[in-house]
All heavy atoms as TSV, in Angstrom:
chain	resi	resn	atom	element	x	y	z
A	1	MET	N	N	0.846	-1.171	0.000
A	1	MET	CA	C	0.000	0.000	0.000
A	1	MET	C	C	0.897	1.243	0.000
A	1	MET	O	O	1.762	1.394	0.850
A	1	MET	CB	C	-0.888	-0.004	1.237
A	1	MET	CG	C	-1.869	1.117	1.264
A	1	MET	SD	S	-3.041	0.796	2.585
A	1	MET	CE	C	-3.370	2.413	3.084
A	2	VAL	N	N	0.679	2.107	-0.933
A	2	VAL	CA	C	1.505	3.292	-1.108
A	2	VAL	C	C	0.695	4.529	-0.718
A	2	VAL	O	O	-0.446	4.694	-1.132
A	2	VAL	CB	C	1.980	3.399	-2.575
A	2	VAL	CG1	C	2.813	4.642	-2.769
A	2	VAL	CG2	C	2.728	2.154	-2.979
A	3	ILE	N	N	1.321	5.367	0.088
A	3	ILE	CA	C	0.687	6.630	0.469
A	3	ILE	C	C	1.202	7.704	-0.479
A	3	ILE	O	O	2.414	7.856	-0.658
A	3	ILE	CB	C	1.011	6.999	1.923
A	3	ILE	CG1	C	0.512	5.921	2.872
A	3	ILE	CG2	C	0.407	8.340	2.291
A	3	ILE	CD1	C	0.889	6.132	4.306
A	4	SER	N	N	0.277	8.431	-1.047
A	4	SER	CA	C	0.698	9.433	-2.029
A	4	SER	C	C	1.320	10.648	-1.335
A	4	SER	O	O	1.102	10.899	-0.150
A	4	SER	CB	C	-0.500	9.863	-2.872
A	4	SER	OG	O	-1.415	10.602	-2.085
A	5	LYS	N	N	2.096	11.360	-2.105
A	5	LYS	CA	C	2.754	12.561	-1.608
A	5	LYS	C	C	1.714	13.602	-1.194
A	5	LYS	O	O	1.883	14.313	-0.208
A	5	LYS	CB	C	3.659	13.117	-2.704
A	5	LYS	CG	C	4.655	14.108	-2.258
A	5	LYS	CD	C	5.525	14.507	-3.443
A	5	LYS	CE	C	6.934	14.738	-3.011
A	5	LYS	NZ	N	7.769	15.177	-4.119
A	6	LYS	N	N	0.613	13.670	-1.924
A	6	LYS	CA	C	-0.455	14.627	-1.635
A	6	LYS	C	C	-1.069	14.347	-0.259
A	6	LYS	O	O	-1.320	15.266	0.525
A	6	LYS	CB	C	-1.523	14.543	-2.721
A	6	LYS	CG	C	-2.652	15.513	-2.560
A	6	LYS	CD	C	-3.663	15.356	-3.699
A	6	LYS	CE	C	-4.838	16.277	-3.496
A	6	LYS	NZ	N	-5.848	16.083	-4.532
A	7	THR	N	N	-1.297	13.073	0.074
A	7	THR	CA	C	-1.874	12.697	1.372
A	7	THR	C	C	-0.923	13.051	2.513
A	7	THR	O	O	-1.354	13.533	3.564
A	7	THR	CB	C	-2.181	11.187	1.393
A	7	THR	OG1	O	-3.025	10.865	0.293
A	7	THR	CG2	C	-2.874	10.790	2.671
A	8	ILE	N	N	0.361	12.841	2.329
A	8	ILE	CA	C	1.347	13.176	3.356
A	8	ILE	C	C	1.370	14.680	3.593
A	8	ILE	O	O	1.387	15.147	4.733
A	8	ILE	CB	C	2.739	12.653	2.961
A	8	ILE	CG1	C	2.731	11.117	2.967
A	8	ILE	CG2	C	3.808	13.178	3.912
A	8	ILE	CD1	C	3.992	10.498	2.434
A	9	ILE	N	N	1.369	15.461	2.540
A	9	ILE	CA	C	1.394	16.925	2.664
A	9	ILE	C	C	0.115	17.427	3.335
A	9	ILE	O	O	0.166	18.297	4.215
A	9	ILE	CB	C	1.611	17.580	1.286
A	9	ILE	CG1	C	3.023	17.264	0.790
A	9	ILE	CG2	C	1.389	19.095	1.352
A	9	ILE	CD1	C	3.293	17.697	-0.626
A	10	GLN	N	N	-1.040	16.865	2.962
A	10	GLN	CA	C	-2.298	17.276	3.591
A	10	GLN	C	C	-2.317	16.921	5.084
A	10	GLN	O	O	-2.766	17.710	5.908
A	10	GLN	CB	C	-3.484	16.619	2.888
A	10	GLN	CG	C	-3.785	17.199	1.532
A	10	GLN	CD	C	-4.898	16.446	0.816
A	10	GLN	OE1	O	-5.242	15.334	1.179
A	10	GLN	NE2	N	-5.439	17.070	-0.230
A	11	SER	N	N	-1.816	15.756	5.433
A	11	SER	CA	C	-1.759	15.349	6.844
A	11	SER	C	C	-0.844	16.269	7.637
A	11	SER	O	O	-1.161	16.678	8.759
A	11	SER	CB	C	-1.264	13.909	6.964
A	11	SER	OG	O	-2.136	13.042	6.300
A	12	PHE	N	N	0.297	16.594	7.067
A	12	PHE	CA	C	1.247	17.474	7.733
A	12	PHE	C	C	0.650	18.880	7.911
A	12	PHE	O	O	0.771	19.486	8.976
A	12	PHE	CB	C	2.551	17.549	6.926
A	12	PHE	CG	C	3.643	18.290	7.622
A	12	PHE	CD1	C	4.208	17.797	8.781
A	12	PHE	CD2	C	4.096	19.502	7.128
A	12	PHE	CE1	C	5.206	18.491	9.437
A	12	PHE	CE2	C	5.091	20.204	7.768
A	12	PHE	CZ	C	5.654	19.697	8.930
A	13	ALA	N	N	-0.034	19.386	6.891
A	13	ALA	CA	C	-0.667	20.708	6.978
A	13	ALA	C	C	-1.768	20.702	8.032
A	13	ALA	O	O	-1.914	21.661	8.802
A	13	ALA	CB	C	-1.227	21.111	5.614
A	14	LEU	N	N	-2.530	19.632	8.105
A	14	LEU	CA	C	-3.580	19.521	9.111
A	14	LEU	C	C	-2.998	19.517	10.527
A	14	LEU	O	O	-3.528	20.172	11.427
A	14	LEU	CB	C	-4.408	18.252	8.866
A	14	LEU	CG	C	-5.580	18.024	9.801
A	14	LEU	CD1	C	-6.600	19.148	9.664
A	14	LEU	CD2	C	-6.232	16.688	9.535
A	15	MET	N	N	-1.899	18.822	10.729
A	15	MET	CA	C	-1.245	18.816	12.053
A	15	MET	C	C	-0.753	20.206	12.434
A	15	MET	O	O	-0.851	20.618	13.585
A	15	MET	CB	C	-0.096	17.815	12.073
A	15	MET	CG	C	-0.565	16.385	12.163
A	15	MET	SD	S	0.741	15.209	12.514
A	15	MET	CE	C	1.662	15.225	10.989
A	16	ILE	N	N	-0.202	20.938	11.472
A	16	ILE	CA	C	0.263	22.295	11.748
A	16	ILE	C	C	-0.905	23.199	12.115
A	16	ILE	O	O	-0.828	23.975	13.074
A	16	ILE	CB	C	1.049	22.849	10.545
A	16	ILE	CG1	C	2.371	22.105	10.405
A	16	ILE	CG2	C	1.288	24.354	10.687
A	16	ILE	CD1	C	3.158	22.464	9.178
A	17	ILE	N	N	-2.018	23.088	11.394
A	17	ILE	CA	C	-3.201	23.916	11.693
A	17	ILE	C	C	-3.737	23.590	13.079
A	17	ILE	O	O	-4.058	24.490	13.864
A	17	ILE	CB	C	-4.276	23.716	10.604
A	17	ILE	CG1	C	-3.797	24.327	9.286
A	17	ILE	CG2	C	-5.606	24.326	11.026
A	17	ILE	CD1	C	-4.666	23.987	8.101
A	18	ILE	N	N	-3.819	22.329	13.410
A	18	ILE	CA	C	-4.305	21.937	14.743
A	18	ILE	C	C	-3.371	22.459	15.827
A	18	ILE	O	O	-3.830	22.954	16.867
A	18	ILE	CB	C	-4.460	20.399	14.817
A	18	ILE	CG1	C	-5.634	19.957	13.947
A	18	ILE	CG2	C	-4.670	19.943	16.258
A	18	ILE	CD1	C	-5.778	18.458	13.816
A	19	ALA	N	N	-2.074	22.387	15.627
A	19	ALA	CA	C	-1.115	22.884	16.613
A	19	ALA	C	C	-1.269	24.385	16.816
A	19	ALA	O	O	-1.204	24.884	17.940
A	19	ALA	CB	C	0.306	22.544	16.182
A	20	ILE	N	N	-1.471	25.141	15.735
A	20	ILE	CA	C	-1.649	26.595	15.843
A	20	ILE	C	C	-2.929	26.923	16.592
A	20	ILE	O	O	-2.946	27.776	17.482
A	20	ILE	CB	C	-1.640	27.244	14.436
A	20	ILE	CG1	C	-0.243	27.155	13.828
A	20	ILE	CG2	C	-2.111	28.699	14.513
A	20	ILE	CD1	C	-0.186	27.556	12.358
A	21	VAL	N	N	-4.013	26.216	16.265
A	21	VAL	CA	C	-5.288	26.471	16.940
A	21	VAL	C	C	-5.179	26.140	18.428
A	21	VAL	O	O	-5.670	26.883	19.280
A	21	VAL	CB	C	-6.426	25.666	16.267
A	21	VAL	CG1	C	-7.695	25.699	17.098
A	21	VAL	CG2	C	-6.697	26.209	14.882
A	22	MET	N	N	-4.529	25.052	18.763
A	22	MET	CA	C	-4.402	24.659	20.171
A	22	MET	C	C	-3.535	25.627	20.956
A	22	MET	O	O	-3.780	25.866	22.141
A	22	MET	CB	C	-3.832	23.245	20.276
A	22	MET	CG	C	-4.828	22.181	19.859
A	22	MET	SD	S	-4.167	20.522	19.971
A	22	MET	CE	C	-3.971	20.358	21.723
A	23	SER	N	N	-2.527	26.194	20.328
A	23	SER	CA	C	-1.643	27.118	21.059
A	23	SER	C	C	-2.300	28.485	21.265
A	23	SER	O	O	-1.949	29.201	22.197
A	23	SER	CB	C	-0.323	27.265	20.322
A	23	SER	OG	O	-0.523	27.926	19.085
A	24	THR	N	N	-3.251	28.849	20.412
A	24	THR	CA	C	-3.886	30.156	20.554
A	24	THR	C	C	-5.195	30.095	21.338
A	24	THR	O	O	-5.733	31.124	21.714
A	24	THR	CB	C	-4.181	30.774	19.172
A	24	THR	OG1	O	-5.019	29.902	18.436
A	24	THR	CG2	C	-2.894	31.028	18.406
A	25	THR	N	N	-5.703	28.908	21.608
A	25	THR	CA	C	-6.951	28.761	22.350
A	25	THR	C	C	-6.686	28.947	23.832
A	25	THR	O	O	-5.715	28.436	24.370
A	25	THR	CB	C	-7.555	27.364	22.107
A	25	THR	OG1	O	-7.701	27.176	20.722
A	25	THR	CG2	C	-8.891	27.224	22.788
A	26	GLU	N	N	-7.568	29.679	24.497
A	26	GLU	CA	C	-7.414	29.940	25.922
A	26	GLU	C	C	-8.037	28.793	26.706
A	26	GLU	O	O	-9.201	28.445	26.509
A	26	GLU	CB	C	-8.116	31.249	26.282
A	26	GLU	CG	C	-7.738	31.777	27.642
A	26	GLU	CD	C	-8.308	33.160	27.860
A	26	GLU	OE1	O	-8.254	33.983	26.945
A	26	GLU	OE2	O	-8.822	33.384	28.950
A	27	ALA	N	N	-7.268	28.211	27.586
A	27	ALA	CA	C	-7.760	27.090	28.380
A	27	ALA	C	C	-8.530	27.597	29.591
A	27	ALA	O	O	-8.185	28.610	30.191
A	27	ALA	CB	C	-6.598	26.229	28.833
A	28	LYS	N	N	-9.581	26.887	29.941
A	28	LYS	CA	C	-10.368	27.212	31.125
A	28	LYS	C	C	-10.312	26.019	32.067
A	28	LYS	O	O	-10.337	24.872	31.648
A	28	LYS	CB	C	-11.823	27.487	30.743
A	28	LYS	CG	C	-11.984	28.697	29.868
A	28	LYS	CD	C	-13.438	28.907	29.543
A	28	LYS	CE	C	-13.599	30.112	28.628
A	28	LYS	NZ	N	-14.991	30.345	28.264
A	29	THR	N	N	-10.240	26.309	33.353
A	29	THR	CA	C	-10.240	25.226	34.323
A	29	THR	C	C	-11.672	24.833	34.645
A	29	THR	O	O	-12.576	25.655	34.640
A	29	THR	CB	C	-9.525	25.643	35.620
A	29	THR	OG1	O	-10.182	26.794	36.148
A	29	THR	CG2	C	-8.067	25.972	35.364
A	30	ILE	N	N	-11.842	23.579	34.902
A	30	ILE	CA	C	-13.151	23.066	35.269
A	30	ILE	C	C	-13.184	22.954	36.780
A	30	ILE	O	O	-12.372	22.265	37.377
A	30	ILE	CB	C	-13.400	21.690	34.631
A	30	ILE	CG1	C	-13.335	21.805	33.112
A	30	ILE	CG2	C	-14.737	21.121	35.079
A	30	ILE	CD1	C	-13.402	20.492	32.403
A	31	GLY	N	N	-14.118	23.650	37.410
A	31	GLY	CA	C	-14.209	23.621	38.856
A	31	GLY	C	C	-15.252	22.620	39.335
A	31	GLY	O	O	-16.139	22.206	38.615
A	32	ASN	N	N	-15.136	22.251	40.584
A	32	ASN	CA	C	-16.090	21.349	41.197
A	32	ASN	C	C	-16.662	22.055	42.412
A	32	ASN	O	O	-15.964	22.263	43.399
A	32	ASN	CB	C	-15.394	20.056	41.601
A	32	ASN	CG	C	-16.364	19.015	42.081
A	32	ASN	OD1	O	-17.539	19.300	42.305
A	32	ASN	ND2	N	-15.897	17.801	42.237
A	33	PRO	N	N	-17.948	22.435	42.373
A	33	PRO	CA	C	-18.526	23.174	43.488
A	33	PRO	C	C	-18.457	22.418	44.808
A	33	PRO	O	O	-18.393	23.028	45.869
A	33	PRO	CB	C	-19.981	23.386	43.074
A	33	PRO	CG	C	-20.039	23.154	41.620
A	33	PRO	CD	C	-18.899	22.266	41.277
A	34	ALA	N	N	-18.432	21.109	44.779
A	34	ALA	CA	C	-18.384	20.331	46.015
A	34	ALA	C	C	-17.041	20.457	46.722
A	34	ALA	O	O	-16.941	20.196	47.915
A	34	ALA	CB	C	-18.683	18.872	45.724
A	35	MET	N	N	-16.015	20.874	46.006
A	35	MET	CA	C	-14.686	20.957	46.603
A	35	MET	C	C	-14.315	22.369	47.039
A	35	MET	O	O	-13.199	22.606	47.483
A	35	MET	CB	C	-13.651	20.428	45.617
A	35	MET	CG	C	-13.852	18.968	45.298
A	35	MET	SD	S	-12.672	18.346	44.132
A	35	MET	CE	C	-11.193	18.387	45.112
A	36	ARG	N	N	-15.241	23.298	46.919
A	36	ARG	CA	C	-14.929	24.675	47.319
A	36	ARG	C	C	-14.782	24.753	48.833
A	36	ARG	O	O	-15.537	24.146	49.579
A	36	ARG	CB	C	-16.026	25.613	46.841
A	36	ARG	CG	C	-16.027	25.697	45.340
A	36	ARG	CD	C	-16.932	26.699	44.718
A	36	ARG	NE	N	-17.771	27.478	45.574
A	36	ARG	CZ	C	-18.924	27.992	45.196
A	36	ARG	NH1	N	-19.366	27.764	43.986
A	36	ARG	NH2	N	-19.629	28.724	46.002
A	37	THR	N	N	-13.796	25.499	49.289
A	37	THR	CA	C	-13.533	25.588	50.716
A	37	THR	C	C	-14.163	26.817	51.352
A	37	THR	O	O	-14.146	26.950	52.565
A	37	THR	CB	C	-12.016	25.622	50.976
A	37	THR	OG1	O	-11.456	26.740	50.274
A	37	THR	CG2	C	-11.359	24.345	50.494
A	38	ASP	N	N	-14.730	27.728	50.543
A	38	ASP	CA	C	-15.273	28.951	51.104
A	38	ASP	C	C	-16.707	28.790	51.614
A	38	ASP	O	O	-17.244	29.687	52.238
A	38	ASP	CB	C	-15.215	30.095	50.082
A	38	ASP	CG	C	-15.969	29.768	48.805
A	38	ASP	OD1	O	-16.238	28.574	48.572
A	38	ASP	OD2	O	-16.277	30.701	48.055
A	39	GLU	N	N	-17.342	27.651	51.377
A	39	GLU	CA	C	-18.692	27.409	51.865
A	39	GLU	C	C	-18.724	26.113	52.658
A	39	GLU	O	O	-18.032	25.160	52.324
A	39	GLU	CB	C	-19.671	27.286	50.694
A	39	GLU	CG	C	-19.920	28.571	49.967
A	39	GLU	CD	C	-20.933	28.407	48.838
A	39	GLU	OE1	O	-21.561	27.335	48.760
A	39	GLU	OE2	O	-21.081	29.342	48.050
A	40	PRO	N	N	-19.528	26.059	53.716
A	40	PRO	CA	C	-19.653	24.798	54.444
A	40	PRO	C	C	-20.221	23.706	53.552
A	40	PRO	O	O	-21.017	23.965	52.663
A	40	PRO	CB	C	-20.622	25.125	55.581
A	40	PRO	CG	C	-20.636	26.610	55.677
A	40	PRO	CD	C	-20.284	27.139	54.326
A	41	LYS	N	N	-19.827	22.477	53.798
A	41	LYS	CA	C	-20.282	21.361	52.977
A	41	LYS	C	C	-21.768	21.114	53.184
A	41	LYS	O	O	-22.263	21.143	54.290
A	41	LYS	CB	C	-19.518	20.092	53.332
A	41	LYS	CG	C	-18.024	20.233	53.224
A	41	LYS	CD	C	-17.587	20.348	51.796
A	41	LYS	CE	C	-16.094	20.406	51.699
A	41	LYS	NZ	N	-15.581	21.529	51.053
A	42	GLY	N	N	-22.480	20.849	52.117
A	42	GLY	CA	C	-23.877	20.494	52.189
A	42	GLY	C	C	-24.841	21.655	52.235
A	42	GLY	O	O	-26.037	21.452	52.295
A	43	CYS	N	N	-24.374	22.871	52.206
A	43	CYS	CA	C	-25.258	24.024	52.256
A	43	CYS	C	C	-25.638	24.433	50.835
A	43	CYS	O	O	-24.790	24.513	49.961
A	43	CYS	CB	C	-24.580	25.201	52.955
A	43	CYS	SG	S	-24.333	24.898	54.706
A	44	PRO	N	N	-26.918	24.703	50.617
A	44	PRO	CA	C	-27.320	25.126	49.277
A	44	PRO	C	C	-26.816	26.524	48.960
A	44	PRO	O	O	-26.573	27.321	49.875
A	44	PRO	CB	C	-28.847	25.079	49.328
A	44	PRO	CG	C	-29.190	25.173	50.766
A	44	PRO	CD	C	-28.039	24.583	51.526
A	45	PRO	N	N	-26.649	26.853	47.690
A	45	PRO	CA	C	-26.209	28.199	47.329
A	45	PRO	C	C	-27.207	29.242	47.822
A	45	PRO	O	O	-28.413	29.039	47.784
A	45	PRO	CB	C	-26.166	28.179	45.800
A	45	PRO	CG	C	-26.158	26.751	45.423
A	45	PRO	CD	C	-26.810	25.997	46.531
A	46	GLY	N	N	-26.722	30.345	48.327
A	46	GLY	CA	C	-27.579	31.419	48.821
A	46	GLY	C	C	-27.984	31.240	50.270
A	46	GLY	O	O	-28.767	32.028	50.796
A	47	SER	N	N	-27.477	30.221	50.943
A	47	SER	CA	C	-27.821	30.019	52.348
A	47	SER	C	C	-27.001	30.981	53.212
A	47	SER	O	O	-26.004	31.532	52.778
A	47	SER	CB	C	-27.551	28.573	52.749
A	47	SER	OG	O	-26.197	28.258	52.567
A	48	PRO	N	N	-27.410	31.188	54.466
A	48	PRO	CA	C	-26.650	32.083	55.340
A	48	PRO	C	C	-25.212	31.596	55.527
A	48	PRO	O	O	-24.943	30.400	55.400
A	48	PRO	CB	C	-27.411	32.038	56.675
A	48	PRO	CG	C	-28.639	31.263	56.446
A	48	PRO	CD	C	-28.574	30.626	55.103
A	49	PRO	N	N	-24.291	32.507	55.837
A	49	PRO	CA	C	-22.876	32.129	55.951
A	49	PRO	C	C	-22.605	31.057	57.008
A	49	PRO	O	O	-21.711	30.259	56.869
A	49	PRO	CB	C	-22.163	33.424	56.323
A	49	PRO	CG	C	-23.105	34.506	55.949
A	49	PRO	CD	C	-24.478	33.951	55.983
A	50	GLY	N	N	-23.381	31.014	58.075
A	50	GLY	CA	C	-23.123	30.046	59.139
A	50	GLY	C	C	-23.931	28.773	58.997
A	50	GLY	O	O	-24.194	28.093	59.979
A	51	CYS	N	N	-24.318	28.420	57.795
A	51	CYS	CA	C	-25.161	27.244	57.566
A	51	CYS	C	C	-24.454	25.975	58.031
A	51	CYS	O	O	-23.321	25.707	57.667
A	51	CYS	CB	C	-25.487	27.147	56.079
A	51	CYS	SG	S	-26.332	25.638	55.634
A	52	LYS	N	N	-25.129	25.194	58.840
A	52	LYS	CA	C	-24.601	23.902	59.282
A	52	LYS	C	C	-25.691	22.867	59.052
A	52	LYS	O	O	-26.697	22.849	59.735
A	52	LYS	CB	C	-24.197	23.934	60.748
A	52	LYS	CG	C	-23.007	24.822	60.998
A	52	LYS	CD	C	-22.508	24.701	62.402
A	52	LYS	CE	C	-21.299	25.603	62.564
A	52	LYS	NZ	N	-20.715	25.515	63.862
A	53	MET	N	N	-25.474	22.020	58.087
A	53	MET	CA	C	-26.458	20.999	57.757
A	53	MET	C	C	-26.369	19.854	58.764
A	53	MET	O	O	-25.293	19.499	59.239
A	53	MET	CB	C	-26.218	20.456	56.355
A	53	MET	CG	C	-26.308	21.507	55.261
A	53	MET	SD	S	-27.948	22.154	55.024
A	53	MET	CE	C	-28.715	20.772	54.249
A	54	GLN	N	N	-27.515	19.277	59.062
A	54	GLN	CA	C	-27.557	18.103	59.931
A	54	GLN	C	C	-27.177	16.881	59.099
A	54	GLN	O	O	-27.493	16.797	57.921
A	54	GLN	CB	C	-28.964	17.926	60.492
A	54	GLN	CG	C	-29.384	19.029	61.433
A	54	GLN	CD	C	-28.566	19.025	62.706
A	54	GLN	OE1	O	-28.201	17.985	63.217
A	54	GLN	NE2	N	-28.256	20.213	63.194
A	55	PRO	N	N	-26.509	15.914	59.706
A	55	PRO	CA	C	-26.187	14.715	58.938
A	55	PRO	C	C	-27.456	13.976	58.528
A	55	PRO	O	O	-28.447	13.972	59.256
A	55	PRO	CB	C	-25.344	13.879	59.892
A	55	PRO	CG	C	-25.559	14.446	61.243
A	55	PRO	CD	C	-26.007	15.866	61.064
A	56	ALA	N	N	-27.437	13.342	57.374
A	56	ALA	CA	C	-28.614	12.648	56.866
A	56	ALA	C	C	-28.982	11.469	57.759
A	56	ALA	O	O	-30.146	11.234	58.055
A	56	ALA	CB	C	-28.359	12.167	55.450
A	57	ASN	N	N	-28.005	10.733	58.207
A	57	ASN	CA	C	-28.233	9.579	59.073
A	57	ASN	C	C	-27.305	9.672	60.277
A	57	ASN	O	O	-26.171	9.210	60.217
A	57	ASN	CB	C	-27.974	8.276	58.317
A	57	ASN	CG	C	-28.899	8.090	57.157
A	57	ASN	OD1	O	-30.092	8.306	57.293
A	57	ASN	ND2	N	-28.358	7.705	56.016
A	58	PRO	N	N	-27.772	10.270	61.376
A	58	PRO	CA	C	-26.895	10.375	62.537
A	58	PRO	C	C	-26.548	8.980	63.074
A	58	PRO	O	O	-27.318	8.036	62.931
A	58	PRO	CB	C	-27.713	11.180	63.541
A	58	PRO	CG	C	-29.119	11.073	63.101
A	58	PRO	CD	C	-29.090	10.832	61.627
A	59	TYR	N	N	-25.385	8.889	63.681
A	59	TYR	CA	C	-24.905	7.607	64.169
A	59	TYR	C	C	-25.768	7.120	65.322
A	59	TYR	O	O	-26.030	7.831	66.285
A	59	TYR	CB	C	-23.451	7.736	64.634
A	59	TYR	CG	C	-22.934	6.476	65.278
A	59	TYR	CD1	C	-22.589	5.387	64.497
A	59	TYR	CD2	C	-22.818	6.378	66.654
A	59	TYR	CE1	C	-22.123	4.223	65.075
A	59	TYR	CE2	C	-22.350	5.218	67.241
A	59	TYR	CZ	C	-22.007	4.143	66.450
A	59	TYR	OH	O	-21.548	2.983	67.022
A	60	THR	N	N	-26.209	5.881	65.221
A	60	THR	CA	C	-26.870	5.191	66.331
A	60	THR	C	C	-26.217	3.833	66.464
A	60	THR	O	O	-25.921	3.166	65.457
A	60	THR	CB	C	-28.384	5.015	66.096
A	60	THR	OG1	O	-28.585	4.315	64.876
A	60	THR	CG2	C	-29.104	6.348	66.038
A	61	ARG	N	N	-25.994	3.430	67.677
A	61	ARG	CA	C	-25.261	2.185	67.907
A	61	ARG	C	C	-26.056	0.968	67.466
A	61	ARG	O	O	-25.507	-0.023	67.043
A	61	ARG	CB	C	-24.897	2.094	69.371
A	61	ARG	CG	C	-24.040	0.923	69.655
A	61	ARG	CD	C	-23.648	0.862	71.085
A	61	ARG	NE	N	-23.129	-0.481	71.327
A	61	ARG	CZ	C	-21.996	-0.727	71.871
A	61	ARG	NH1	N	-21.259	0.259	72.302
A	61	ARG	NH2	N	-21.584	-1.956	72.048
A	62	GLY	N	N	-27.343	0.969	67.581
A	62	GLY	CA	C	-28.143	-0.163	67.140
A	62	GLY	C	C	-28.522	-1.096	68.265
A	62	GLY	O	O	-29.635	-1.583	68.317
A	63	CYS	N	N	-27.635	-1.353	69.195
A	63	CYS	CA	C	-27.934	-2.254	70.302
A	63	CYS	C	C	-27.094	-1.849	71.505
A	63	CYS	O	O	-25.878	-1.734	71.402
A	63	CYS	CB	C	-27.642	-3.692	69.892
A	63	CYS	SG	S	-28.066	-4.879	71.177
A	64	GLU	N	N	-27.720	-1.626	72.597
A	64	GLU	CA	C	-27.016	-1.279	73.829
A	64	GLU	C	C	-26.388	-2.533	74.433
A	64	GLU	O	O	-26.918	-3.642	74.299
A	64	GLU	CB	C	-27.990	-0.643	74.825
A	64	GLU	CG	C	-28.556	0.678	74.350
A	64	GLU	CD	C	-27.492	1.750	74.192
A	64	GLU	OE1	O	-26.571	1.811	75.024
A	64	GLU	OE2	O	-27.571	2.504	73.219
A	65	PRO	N	N	-25.244	-2.384	75.122
A	65	PRO	CA	C	-24.590	-3.563	75.725
A	65	PRO	C	C	-25.478	-4.283	76.731
A	65	PRO	O	O	-25.376	-5.496	76.897
A	65	PRO	CB	C	-23.357	-2.980	76.401
A	65	PRO	CG	C	-23.109	-1.679	75.737
A	65	PRO	CD	C	-24.430	-1.187	75.278
A	66	SER	N	N	-26.379	-3.557	77.395
A	66	SER	CA	C	-27.231	-4.200	78.396
A	66	SER	C	C	-28.266	-5.132	77.770
A	66	SER	O	O	-28.800	-6.018	78.448
A	66	SER	CB	C	-27.943	-3.134	79.234
A	66	SER	OG	O	-28.782	-2.351	78.394
A	67	HIS	N	N	-28.520	-5.006	76.484
A	67	HIS	CA	C	-29.489	-5.879	75.822
A	67	HIS	C	C	-28.873	-7.188	75.351
A	67	HIS	O	O	-29.598	-8.107	74.986
A	67	HIS	CB	C	-30.124	-5.152	74.626
A	67	HIS	CG	C	-30.984	-3.995	75.010
A	67	HIS	ND1	N	-30.829	-2.767	74.458
A	67	HIS	CD2	C	-31.982	-3.895	75.929
A	67	HIS	CE1	C	-31.712	-1.925	74.986
A	67	HIS	NE2	N	-32.429	-2.600	75.893
A	68	ARG	N	N	-27.590	-7.278	75.333
A	68	ARG	CA	C	-26.850	-8.502	74.927
A	68	ARG	C	C	-27.300	-8.994	73.561
A	68	ARG	O	O	-27.612	-10.166	73.375
A	68	ARG	CB	C	-27.007	-9.593	75.960
A	68	ARG	CG	C	-26.376	-9.281	77.263
A	68	ARG	CD	C	-26.489	-10.464	78.173
A	68	ARG	NE	N	-25.806	-10.190	79.417
A	68	ARG	CZ	C	-25.773	-11.022	80.408
A	68	ARG	NH1	N	-26.370	-12.199	80.321
A	68	ARG	NH2	N	-25.130	-10.710	81.518
A	69	CYS	N	N	-27.335	-8.119	72.578
A	69	CYS	CA	C	-27.789	-8.496	71.248
A	69	CYS	C	C	-26.811	-9.402	70.521
A	69	CYS	O	O	-27.220	-10.241	69.741
A	69	CYS	CB	C	-28.022	-7.240	70.398
A	69	CYS	SG	S	-29.292	-6.169	71.062
A	70	ARG	N	N	-25.543	-9.243	70.791
A	70	ARG	CA	C	-24.536	-9.995	70.029
A	70	ARG	C	C	-23.677	-10.875	70.935
A	70	ARG	O	O	-22.473	-10.739	70.959
A	70	ARG	CB	C	-23.657	-9.038	69.236
A	70	ARG	CG	C	-24.447	-8.328	68.167
A	70	ARG	CD	C	-23.540	-7.592	67.258
A	70	ARG	NE	N	-24.339	-6.904	66.251
A	70	ARG	CZ	C	-23.915	-5.861	65.574
A	70	ARG	NH1	N	-22.717	-5.384	65.783
A	70	ARG	NH2	N	-24.692	-5.303	64.688
A	71	GLY	N	N	-24.252	-11.711	71.607
A	71	GLY	CA	C	-23.530	-12.715	72.393
A	71	GLY	C	C	-22.544	-12.139	73.401
A	71	GLY	O	O	-21.497	-12.700	73.617
A	72	GLY	N	N	-22.858	-10.995	73.994
A	72	GLY	CA	C	-21.914	-10.365	74.903
A	72	GLY	C	C	-22.118	-10.609	76.294
A	72	GLY	O	O	-22.409	-11.165	77.165
């Protein structure tokens, strides 16, 4: 299989054009609102500055030692 000279020149020109476009394009960073440190975690946007959300499932032990639930 032979690649023609025209195809090689077109491929090379395309690479040069892509390189020029990439070097002149301004890059933007993608942020993640969940990782922002200026707002408390779990607070909706526009909430008061001292917002403190309650945990969705507060810790409960499940069985007190006096009930002997687990062979204790």
